[in-house]
C-alpha positions as CSV (number, residue, x, y, z in Angstrom):
1,M,213.3,125.1,79.2
2,S,215.6,123.7,81.9
3,N,214.6,123.8,85.5
4,I,216.7,125.7,88.0
5,K,217.9,123.4,90.7
6,V,218.0,124.8,94.2
7,E,219.9,122.9,96.9
8,P,217.4,122.0,99.6
9,F,218.0,123.4,103.1
10,I,218.1,120.8,105.8
11,P,217.1,122.1,109.2
12,D,219.7,121.5,112.0
13,E,218.4,122.0,115.5
14,D,222.0,122.4,116.8
15,Y,223.0,125.1,114.3
16,D,223.8,128.5,115.7
17,N,225.1,131.5,113.9
18,P,224.1,134.8,115.6
19,A,224.2,136.6,112.3
20,M,221.1,134.8,111.4
21,V,219.1,136.1,114.4
22,T,217.2,138.4,112.0
23,D,213.7,139.2,111.1
24,F,213.2,138.0,107.5
25,Y,212.2,141.5,106.4
26,E,215.8,142.6,107.1
27,F,217.0,140.3,104.4
28,T,214.2,141.2,101.9
29,M,215.1,144.9,102.4
30,A,218.8,144.4,102.1
31,N,218.6,142.2,99.0
32,C,216.4,144.8,97.3
33,L,218.6,147.7,98.1
34,F,221.7,145.7,97.1
35,L,220.1,145.0,93.7
36,H,219.3,148.6,93.2
37,G,222.9,149.7,93.6
38,F,222.9,150.8,97.3
39,K,225.5,148.3,98.5
40,D,228.0,150.9,99.7
41,T,225.5,153.5,100.9
42,V,226.2,154.3,104.6
43,M,223.2,154.5,106.9
44,V,222.9,155.8,110.5
45,F,220.5,154.1,112.9
46,D,219.8,155.0,116.5
47,M,218.6,152.5,119.2
48,F,216.6,154.2,122.0
49,F,213.5,153.5,124.2
50,R,210.4,155.5,124.9
51,N,209.4,154.5,128.5
52,C,211.3,153.3,131.5
53,P,210.4,149.9,132.9
54,D,207.7,149.8,135.7
55,N,207.0,153.5,134.9
56,G,210.2,154.2,136.7
57,G,212.4,157.3,136.6
58,Y,215.5,155.6,135.0
59,A,216.9,152.6,133.2
60,I,220.4,151.0,133.0
61,S,221.9,150.5,129.6
62,S,223.4,147.1,129.4
63,G,224.5,144.5,126.8
64,Q,227.2,146.4,125.0
65,H,229.8,143.7,125.7
66,Q,227.8,141.1,123.9
67,L,226.9,143.4,121.0
68,V,230.6,144.3,120.5
69,K,231.5,140.6,120.4
70,F,228.7,139.9,117.9
71,L,229.8,142.7,115.5
72,R,233.4,141.8,115.6
73,E,232.6,138.1,114.8
74,Y,229.9,138.9,112.2
75,H,229.9,136.5,109.2
76,F,227.8,134.2,107.2
77,N,228.4,130.5,106.6
78,E,227.5,128.3,103.5
79,Q,224.6,126.9,105.5
80,D,223.2,130.4,105.8
81,L,223.5,131.0,102.1
82,V,221.8,127.8,101.2
83,Y,218.9,128.7,103.4
84,L,218.7,132.3,102.1
85,R,218.7,131.0,98.5
86,T,215.6,128.9,99.3
87,K,214.0,132.1,100.6
88,G,214.4,134.0,97.3
89,M,217.6,136.0,97.9
90,S,219.6,136.8,94.7
91,E,222.8,135.1,93.8
92,E,224.6,138.4,93.6
93,F,223.6,139.2,97.2
94,L,224.5,135.8,98.4
95,D,228.0,136.1,96.9
96,Y,228.4,139.4,98.6
97,L,227.4,137.9,102.0
98,R,229.8,135.0,101.6
99,T,232.8,137.2,102.4
100,Y,231.1,140.0,104.3
101,R,232.6,141.3,107.5
102,W,231.2,144.1,109.7
103,K,233.3,147.2,109.2
104,G,231.0,149.9,110.6
105,T,231.1,152.3,113.5
106,M,229.3,151.8,116.8
107,Y,228.8,154.6,119.4
108,A,227.0,153.7,122.6
109,L,226.5,154.6,126.2
110,K,229.0,152.9,128.4
111,E,227.7,149.6,129.8
112,G,226.0,150.4,133.0
113,T,225.1,154.0,132.2
114,V,221.9,155.3,133.8
115,C,219.8,156.3,130.8
116,Y,216.5,157.9,129.9
117,P,213.8,157.8,127.2
118,Q,214.5,159.1,123.7
119,V,218.3,159.4,124.3
120,P,220.3,157.2,121.9
121,M,221.7,154.1,123.7
122,V,223.5,152.9,120.5
123,R,224.3,154.6,117.3
124,I,225.3,152.5,114.3
125,E,226.9,153.9,111.2
126,C,227.6,151.3,108.6
127,D,227.2,150.2,105.0
128,M,223.6,149.3,104.1
129,V,223.9,145.5,104.7
130,G,225.7,145.9,108.1
131,A,223.3,148.6,109.2
132,I,220.1,146.7,108.4
133,L,220.8,143.1,109.1
134,I,222.0,143.5,112.7
135,E,218.7,145.1,113.9
136,T,217.1,142.1,115.6
137,Y,220.2,140.9,117.4
138,L,221.0,144.4,118.6
139,L,217.6,145.0,120.0
140,Q,217.3,141.5,121.5
141,T,220.6,141.9,123.3
142,M,220.3,145.5,124.5
143,N,216.6,145.2,125.4
144,F,217.0,142.1,127.5
145,H,220.3,143.0,129.3
146,S,219.0,146.5,130.0
147,L,215.7,145.2,131.3
148,I,217.2,142.7,133.8
149,T,220.0,145.0,134.9
150,T,217.5,147.8,135.6
151,K,215.2,145.4,137.6
152,A,218.2,144.1,139.6
153,T,219.1,147.6,140.8
154,K,215.7,147.8,142.3
155,I,215.6,144.3,143.8
156,S,219.2,144.6,145.2
157,G,218.3,147.9,146.8
158,L,220.8,150.0,144.8
159,S,218.0,152.4,143.7
160,S,216.8,152.9,147.2
161,H,220.2,153.1,148.9
162,R,219.1,150.0,150.9
163,K,221.7,147.5,149.9
164,R,220.5,143.9,150.1
165,N,222.4,140.7,149.6
166,V,220.4,139.2,146.7
167,M,221.2,135.9,144.9
168,E,219.7,135.4,141.5
169,F,217.8,132.1,141.5
170,G,215.8,132.4,138.3
171,T,217.5,130.1,135.8
172,R,214.7,127.5,135.9
173,R,212.0,130.2,135.3
174,A,213.9,132.0,132.5
175,Q,212.5,132.0,129.0
176,G,215.2,129.7,127.7
177,Q,218.9,129.0,128.3
178,S,220.3,132.3,126.8
179,A,217.9,134.3,129.0
180,G,219.1,132.3,132.1
181,D,222.8,132.9,131.2
182,N,222.5,136.5,130.1
183,G,220.0,137.3,132.9
184,A,222.5,136.1,135.5
185,Y,225.2,138.4,134.1
186,A,222.8,141.3,134.0
187,A,221.6,140.6,137.5
188,I,225.1,140.7,138.8
189,L,225.7,144.1,137.1
190,G,222.6,145.3,138.9
191,G,223.9,144.5,142.3
192,C,223.2,140.8,142.9
193,I,226.0,138.9,144.8
194,G,225.6,135.5,143.1
195,T,223.5,133.3,140.8
196,A,222.3,129.7,140.9
197,N,223.5,129.3,137.3
198,C,226.7,127.3,137.0
199,L,227.0,127.9,133.2
200,A,226.9,131.6,133.8
201,E,230.0,131.4,136.0
202,M,231.7,129.3,133.5
203,K,231.0,131.8,130.8
204,Y,231.6,135.1,132.7
205,G,234.0,134.1,135.5
206,P,234.0,134.2,139.2
207,E,232.4,137.7,139.4
208,V,229.2,135.9,138.3
209,K,229.5,133.4,141.2
210,A,227.4,130.3,141.3
211,V,226.0,129.7,144.8
212,G,223.5,127.3,146.4
213,T,223.1,124.5,149.0
214,I,220.2,122.1,149.2
215,A,216.6,121.7,148.1
216,H,213.6,120.1,149.7
217,S,214.1,116.9,147.7
218,F,217.5,116.3,149.4
219,I,215.8,116.5,152.9
220,E,212.8,114.4,151.7
221,F,215.2,111.7,150.5
222,Y,216.4,110.9,154.0
223,N,214.3,109.1,156.6
224,N,214.3,112.3,158.7
225,E,215.3,115.9,158.6
226,F,218.1,115.6,161.1
227,E,219.7,112.8,159.2
228,A,219.7,115.0,156.0
229,F,221.1,118.0,157.8
230,K,223.9,115.8,159.4
231,A,224.9,114.3,156.0
232,Y,225.2,117.8,154.5
233,A,227.1,119.2,157.5
234,D,229.5,116.3,157.4
235,T,230.1,116.9,153.7
236,Y,230.4,120.7,153.7
237,P,231.3,121.7,157.3
238,D,232.6,125.1,156.2
239,N,229.5,126.0,154.3
240,V,226.5,124.7,156.2
241,S,223.3,126.4,155.1
242,L,220.1,124.6,155.9
243,L,216.6,124.8,154.4
244,L,214.1,124.8,157.3
245,D,210.6,124.6,155.8
246,T,210.4,121.1,154.3
247,Y,208.2,119.9,157.2
248,N,207.7,122.6,159.9
249,I,209.9,125.6,160.3
250,L,209.6,126.0,164.1
251,E,208.7,122.6,165.3
252,S,211.2,120.6,163.1
253,G,213.6,122.7,161.1
254,L,214.8,125.0,163.8
255,P,215.3,122.3,166.5
256,N,217.3,120.2,164.0
257,L,219.4,123.2,163.0
258,I,220.3,123.8,166.7
259,R,221.1,120.1,167.1
260,I,223.4,120.2,164.0
261,D,225.1,123.3,165.2
262,D,225.8,121.8,168.6
263,Y,227.1,118.7,166.8
264,L,229.5,120.8,164.8
265,I,230.7,122.6,167.9
266,E,231.4,119.3,169.6
267,K,233.1,117.8,166.5
268,Y,235.2,120.9,165.7
269,P,235.6,122.8,169.0
270,D,238.6,124.8,167.9
271,D,237.3,125.8,164.4
272,P,234.6,128.5,164.7
273,N,234.2,128.5,160.9
274,K,232.7,125.0,161.0
275,R,229.2,126.1,162.2
276,V,225.8,126.5,160.7
277,K,226.2,129.7,158.6
278,S,222.6,130.3,157.6
279,A,219.0,129.1,157.5
280,R,216.6,129.7,154.6
281,I,212.9,129.7,154.6
282,D,211.0,129.4,151.3
283,S,207.3,129.4,152.3
284,G,204.8,130.7,154.9
285,D,204.6,134.1,156.5
286,L,208.2,135.3,155.9
287,A,208.0,138.2,158.3
288,R,206.6,136.1,161.1
289,G,209.1,133.3,160.4
290,Y,212.0,135.8,160.5
291,K,211.0,137.3,163.9
292,K,210.4,133.9,165.5
293,L,213.6,132.4,164.1
294,R,215.7,135.4,165.0
295,K,214.4,135.5,168.6
296,R,214.9,131.8,169.2
297,L,218.3,131.6,167.6
298,D,219.5,134.5,169.6
299,A,218.1,133.0,172.8
300,A,220.0,129.7,172.0
301,G,223.3,131.7,171.6
302,K,223.3,131.3,167.9
303,S,223.1,134.9,166.7
304,Y,225.8,134.2,164.1
305,V,223.3,132.1,162.1
306,K,222.1,134.3,159.3
307,L,218.6,134.2,157.9
308,V,217.8,133.9,154.2
309,A,214.4,134.3,152.5
310,S,213.1,133.2,149.1
311,N,209.6,132.5,147.6
312,S,208.5,134.8,144.7
313,L,210.1,137.9,146.1
314,D,210.5,141.2,144.4
315,E,211.5,144.7,145.5
316,K,208.0,145.6,146.8
317,K,207.7,142.5,148.9
318,M,211.2,143.1,150.4
319,D,210.4,146.7,151.0
320,S,207.3,145.6,152.9
321,L,209.1,143.1,155.0
322,E,211.8,145.6,155.9
323,T,209.8,148.8,156.3
324,Y,206.5,147.7,157.7
325,E,207.3,144.5,159.5
326,D,210.9,145.1,160.6
327,A,212.0,141.8,159.1
328,H,215.5,142.3,157.9
329,F,216.7,139.1,156.3
330,D,220.5,138.8,155.9
331,S,220.1,137.8,152.3
332,Y,217.4,136.9,149.7
333,G,217.0,134.4,146.8
334,V,215.0,136.0,144.0
335,G,213.9,133.9,141.0
336,E,211.2,134.6,138.4
337,K,210.3,138.1,139.4
338,L,213.9,139.1,138.5
339,I,214.9,136.9,135.6
340,T,211.7,137.8,133.7
341,S,211.2,141.3,135.2
342,S,207.6,140.1,135.6
343,S,206.2,143.4,136.7
344,S,207.4,145.0,133.4
345,P,208.6,142.2,131.1
346,V,209.4,144.3,128.0
347,F,212.1,146.9,127.4
348,G,210.7,148.7,124.4
349,G,213.9,149.7,122.7
350,V,213.6,150.5,118.9
351,Y,216.1,150.8,116.1
352,K,215.3,153.6,113.6
353,L,217.0,155.1,110.6
354,V,218.0,158.7,111.3
355,A,220.4,159.7,108.5
356,V,222.0,158.6,105.2
357,K,225.5,159.6,104.3
358,E,225.7,161.4,100.9
359,K,228.6,161.1,98.4
360,D,229.9,164.5,99.5
361,G,230.3,163.3,103.1
362,T,227.3,165.2,104.5
363,Y,224.4,163.4,106.3
364,S,220.9,163.7,105.0
365,P,218.4,163.3,107.9
366,R,215.6,160.8,107.8
367,M,212.4,160.7,109.9
368,K,209.5,158.5,110.7
369,C,206.7,160.9,111.4
370,S,203.7,158.8,112.4
371,D,200.2,160.0,113.2
372,S,201.2,159.8,116.8
373,A,203.5,162.7,117.7
374,S,205.1,160.7,120.5
375,K,206.4,158.2,118.0
376,A,207.9,160.8,115.7
377,I,211.6,160.1,115.9
378,I,214.5,162.6,116.3
379,P,216.2,162.9,112.9
380,G,219.8,163.4,112.0
381,K,223.2,162.0,113.0
382,L,222.9,162.7,116.8
383,M,225.1,163.0,119.8
384,A,224.1,162.7,123.5
385,W,225.4,164.8,126.4
386,R,224.7,164.9,130.1
387,I,224.9,168.1,132.0
388,Y,225.4,168.1,135.8
389,D,224.4,170.6,138.5
390,E,226.6,172.1,141.1
391,F,226.3,169.0,143.3
392,G,227.6,166.7,140.5
393,Q,224.2,165.1,139.8
394,G,222.7,164.7,136.3
395,Q,220.5,167.7,135.6
396,A,219.4,166.9,132.1
397,D,220.4,165.0,128.9
398,I,220.8,167.0,125.7
399,I,220.4,165.5,122.3
400,S,222.4,167.5,119.7
401,L,223.6,167.0,116.2
402,D,226.9,165.2,116.0
403,D,228.9,168.2,115.0
404,E,227.7,170.3,117.9
405,V,229.6,170.7,121.1
406,I,228.1,171.4,124.5
407,E,230.6,173.1,126.9
408,A,230.6,173.8,130.6
409,G,230.1,177.5,131.4
410,K,228.7,178.4,128.0
411,E,225.0,179.3,127.7
412,I,222.9,177.2,125.5
413,I,219.2,177.2,124.4
414,V,217.4,173.9,124.7
415,Y,213.9,172.7,124.0
416,D,212.1,170.4,126.4
417,M,210.7,167.1,124.8
418,D,207.9,167.0,127.3
419,P,204.7,168.0,125.3
420,D,203.2,169.3,128.6
421,A,206.2,171.5,129.4
422,L,205.0,175.0,130.3
423,H,208.1,176.7,128.8
424,K,209.1,174.9,125.6
425,S,212.6,176.5,125.5
426,R,215.0,177.7,128.2
427,K,218.5,178.8,128.6
428,L,221.0,176.7,130.5
429,V,224.6,177.3,131.6
430,P,226.0,173.8,132.4
431,C,228.2,173.4,135.5
432,S,229.9,170.4,133.9
433,V,229.2,168.4,130.8
434,E,229.9,164.7,129.7
435,Q,229.6,163.3,126.2
436,I,227.8,160.1,127.1
437,L,227.6,158.6,123.6
438,V,231.1,157.3,123.1
439,P,232.9,155.2,120.4
440,F,233.2,151.4,120.9
441,I,234.0,150.3,117.3
442,V,235.3,152.6,114.6
443,D,235.5,151.3,111.0
444,G,235.4,147.8,112.3
445,E,238.2,148.2,114.9
446,L,237.6,148.1,118.6
447,V,238.6,151.4,120.2
448,M,237.0,151.0,123.7
449,D,238.8,149.4,126.7
450,M,236.2,146.9,127.9
451,P,235.9,147.2,131.7
452,S,235.5,144.2,134.0
453,I,232.2,143.1,135.6
454,S,233.3,144.5,139.0
455,E,234.2,147.8,137.4
456,K,230.8,148.0,135.7
457,K,229.1,147.2,139.0
458,A,231.0,149.9,140.7
459,Y,230.1,152.3,137.9
460,I,226.3,151.6,138.3
461,K,226.5,151.9,142.1
462,D,228.3,155.2,141.9
463,Q,225.8,156.7,139.6
464,L,222.8,155.7,141.6
465,E,224.3,156.8,144.9
466,N,226.0,160.1,143.7
467,K,225.0,161.2,140.3
468,V,221.2,160.8,140.0
469,W,218.6,163.0,141.6
470,E,216.9,161.2,144.5
471,S,213.5,162.1,143.1
472,E,214.3,160.0,139.9
473,L,214.7,156.9,142.1
474,R,211.3,157.0,143.7
475,S,209.4,153.7,143.1
476,E,206.1,155.7,142.7
477,V,205.6,158.8,140.6
478,P,209.4,159.5,140.1
479,H,210.7,162.8,138.7
480,R,210.9,162.7,135.0
481,H,214.6,163.3,134.0
482,Y,214.9,166.3,131.7
483,V,215.7,165.3,128.1
484,D,216.2,168.3,125.9
485,L,216.9,169.0,122.2
486,S,219.5,171.4,121.0
487,E,218.1,174.3,119.1
488,R,219.3,172.9,115.8
489,V,217.8,169.4,116.4
490,Y,214.5,170.9,117.6
491,F,214.0,173.0,114.5
492,L,215.2,170.2,112.2
493,R,212.6,167.9,113.7
494,E,209.8,170.6,113.4
495,E,210.7,171.4,109.8
496,M,210.9,167.8,108.7
497,Y,207.6,166.9,110.4
498,E,205.8,169.8,108.8
499,R,207.2,169.0,105.4
500,L,206.8,165.2,105.5
501,H,203.5,164.9,107.5
502,G,201.9,168.2,107.0
503,G,201.5,169.2,110.6
504,N,203.4,170.5,113.6
505,L,204.8,168.5,116.5
């Protein structure tokens, strides 16, 4: 009996094919279904989340641009096949993967859409392999981008209509390079004005602008603080921003700043742009430091010098500085609390099978029931709508079946998903309606015009300022946005739960 020779897989630390960002069980499932004749079976999956970060009243859907790029470039290399062979995948399956390209359909919320629990963020309809194997990458991408963009809207003040100039300084505290790069992009979408990350600007362009000046080490290198300040000012006279807390903010940093500004005035008397632009403090009592610095700079005739704060800041600390201590810094540098969303570091998006396409073209619903009613998913090929009140603000989201149409001015019966709702069903007449789940890719072809970063930023800003109820933006005990089921979806879910689990939702 001859031995079967399997080519050994040689690890390569530099190898990177995003298609292999999978949990191994995705391959075991796909290989099994392939061998049992389900290669061409079309499956429908929904990606959604169950709770908003920080127990907030909203989230921002983000990451669609990267997901689209991933799906359009999806492929497997010979190195992947060698590895999968060592993991027990069949030769027939590997031959199929060798030429596989993603030809499915992706519907999603537009990037930057304000979103709510249970409402599909992404709907994938694809052959079995392309539906199953993309789960991990899809979730990793959408979860992380949405988490950081949502956090950034709070830190930048978009959610409180208190716009702040926030620079994202978290690259060195991010969980890896990709988190630093993608987090910088997501932070810009959420309202930040710049990032410390140079690679992020190289990847995404000038809208993700790299900013920064000097660190304490630069000042420590020189024999004294004034000498360090002067070297920097001579090198960058149009962009003099000084760090004041290396030794002593008020006794050393501030006097040396004033000396440097006077030096620039004398050196460039006819160029008011060549002055000290700003001063940053990174330690101590920030509120006390702000008040003393502002008072002394104004008294010295240097009210044009702006003040910048950093040091483990988040939206709560900045709210406290501004609201309770009347310390209004001109800008902020925010690091780990933003890039890790440290107060709520996980965006719990999930990816669930909701339907299978039959040979006659109909869709057979699928449902995970669970012993926990809150985890029982919404079955069927679904569509998502947002209805607006007479003021143009989002009144509720409605989850319907894909072949249903919600129209303005037409009465509909909806069922509240809140288990504590006093009235389970109610009648609504929408003032206006928007289909929020829209096509990005259809049968493998891109059909969506991808907006620029500045357009996405403006879209997010407009929603938070004009299209969301104020009560949903509260940082504490926000209003729960109404998410309702159409009558058909509600009874489909009830019937399937009773049939599959033996109980009632």
